[in-house]
C-alpha positions, 0 to 999 in steps of 0.5 A: 603257952598262954603267956606266949600267946598274950605276948604275941597279941600285944606285939601285934596290937602295938605294931611291933610285929614287922620290925621284930621279924626284920631284926630277929627273924630267921629266913624260912621262904622267899616270896617269888613268882618264879617256879623255884624251890629249895631242898635242905638236909640236916644232921649229916654227913652220913657215910652210907646215906649221904652219897645215895642222896647226892646221886638222886640229886644229880639225877634230877639236876637239883641243888641243895644245902646240907646243914652238917654237924661239925663232928660228922664233917671231921669224921668224913671230910671226903664226903664234905668235899664231894658234896661241894664238888657236886655243886651243893652248899654247905652250912652249919647245924652245930657241932653235936646237935644240942638244944641251944635254948638251955645251955651256958654261953661258953657252950653256945660259942663252941657249938656255933662259933668254934664249930663254924671255924672247925667246919671251915677248916674241913671244907676250905670255904666260908660258912654263911648259913646256920640252922639250930637243931630242932629249930629251937632258938632264943634271943641269946643263941640268935645273937651268938649266930649273928656275932659269929657272922652267920644267918639263920635259915629255918624252913617252910615245909617239914617233911617229917622224915625225922619221924620215919615215913613209909612208902604208903603216902610219904608226902601226905603232910607236905603236899599242900605246902609245896609252893614256889619259894619254899624251903624243905626240911629233910635229913640225910641220916637214919631215923633210928639207930641205923638203916637196919632199924629203919628197915625193920620199921618199914621206913622209906630209905632217905634216897627214895624219899628224896626221889619222891619229893623231886618227882612231885616237884617236877610234876608241879614244874618247880625247879629245885635250885640252890639257896642263892638262886632262890634268894635271887628270885624274890623277897626273903621272908623272915619270922622271929621263931623262938622256943 
C-alpha cells in the first residue's frame, strides 16, 4: 500500500496523472450542468428480483444499465429480452464473476471476450460496456477489455447494497454523493444465499431500495437517464483505478 501511494505521488509530481487517466481510465461519472443521474445493476439477471426492479424503474420512468453475468443471461434469456424491451441497456459483468486481477490470460479471454460473444448471441445486440467484478482490474485485464471492443464503466456512488441495507437508513452512506452526472452501483440479486436469507437478516428488498433511491433522486430533481443520455450532457470523467 505504501509503495502504491509513493507511485501515485511520483506520477503526480512529473505531470503524468492526466494522460494516464485518459489512456487507462475507466468511466465513473460525467461533468454536467444538467440534472441527470444514472443507475446501474450488477450480477443479474435474477428470476425473482430483476422483474420487480424493472417494475419499479417503469414506475419512475427511469432508465438503467444492467451489467449481467453471461451464465445468468443464458439461464434466463427471456429476462434479458424483457430488460431491453423496457428500454434499458445491457452490458457485460463477465461470465462467472471472478476477480480478474489474478487469473491466466486464457481465462481472461473467456471471461471477457468469449463471454461478450455469448451474451450478444443471447441478446441479439452488440455489447459495448463492461464492468469488472468488485471493480478489480489491472493493466492486463483492461487491455483485454479494450482488445475485445468494450469500454469499462465503474461508478461514483456505491450503494453498498452488496453488504445488505436495512430499512432504518439505507441511503446514509450515499446521500452526499448523489449529484448531477453520477453513476450509482446497485445489484439485482440477493445479498446472501437467497431472499429468505436476506429477510432473516432484515435486509431491505432490492426493489424497495431502488424505490428509495428513486424517490430521493426525484426530491433532488435529478432525472434517472440512460447511460447514452448521461454521456450526451457533458464531459465523461475517467480514472485509472487498479487493484
